[in-house]
C-alpha positions, 0 to 999 in steps of 0.5 A, a space after each residue: 500500500 505505501 509504494 503504491 502511495 509514492 509511485 502515485 506521487 511520483 508519477 504526478 510530481 514527474 507529471 508536473 516538473 515540466 510545466 515548473 520549468 516554464 516558471 521562472 517567476 517562482 521565488 523558492 522559499 521556507 515555510 510553515 503550517 499549522 494544521 486544525 482538524 476533525 478525526 473520523 478514527 477507526 481502530 483495533 486493539 487486540 483485534 477489538 474494533 473502536 472508533 471515535 470523533 478525535 481532534 486533529 493537530 499537525 506542524 508541519 515545515 519544509 522548503 519549496 523548490 519551485 510554484 508547483 511543489 513544497 516539501 518537508 517533515 510533518 508531526 501529528 496526533 489524534 487524541 483517543 482519551 485525554 489526559 489527567 494531571 489527577 489520575 496518571 494512568 489516565 490517557 492515550 493517542 497516536 502520534 505519527 511522529 515523523 512523515 515527510 510529505 510533500 504538496 503537489 500543486 499540479 494546474 498552473 495557476 489553481 490551488 488545487 493540491 495533493 498531499 502525500 506523506 509517509 515517515 514513524 508513528 507512535 501510539 502511546 498509553 499511560 495505563 501502568 504497566 503498558 509501552 509504548 510503540 512505534 512504527 511505518 505510518 503513511 497519508 494522502 490528501 488534497 483541498 484547495 488552497 486560498 492565498 490571503 497576501 505574499 506571506 500566508 496561505 490559509 488551506 482546506 483539507 482533506 485527508 487518509 491517514 493510516 498506520 499499525 503501531 503494535 497491536 494497533 491498527 488504525 487509520 484516519 480522515 480528516 477534514 480542517 484548514 492549514 495555515 502556511 506563512 512563508 519565509 524569504 529572504 
C-alpha cells in the first residue's frame, strides 16, 4: 500500500516537472504550517474494533523549490483519551511522529493540491504497565489553498491517515484547515 502511494506521488511530481520549468517568476522559499482538523478515527486494539471522533493537530515545515511543489516534514497526532494530571493512568493517543511530506500543485495558477506523506508513528497509553510502540505510517489527501497575502496561505483539506503500531491498527480521515507562512529572505 505504501509503495503504491509513493509511486502515485512520484508520477504526479514527474508529470508536473514540465510546468515548473516554465515558471521563472517563482522565488524558492522556506515555509511553516499548522493544521487543525476533526478526525474520524477507527482503530483496533487486540482485535477489538473502536472508533471515535477526535481532534487532529499537525505542525509542518519545509522548502518550496518551485511553485508546484512543497517538501518537508510533519508531526501530528490523534487524541483517543484525554490525559488527567489527577489520574496519571489516564490518556491514550496516536502520533505520526515524523512524516516526510510533499504537497503537489498539479495545475498552474490553481490552488488545488495533492498532499502525501510517509514516515514513523507512535501509539501511547498512560495505563500502568503499558509499553509505547512505534511503526510505519502514511497519509494521502488533497485540498484547495487560498492566498491571504504574499506571506500567508489558508487551505481547506481532506486527508486519510493510517498505520499499524504494535497491537493497534488504525486509519483516520481528517477534514480541516491549514495556515501556512512563507519565509522569504
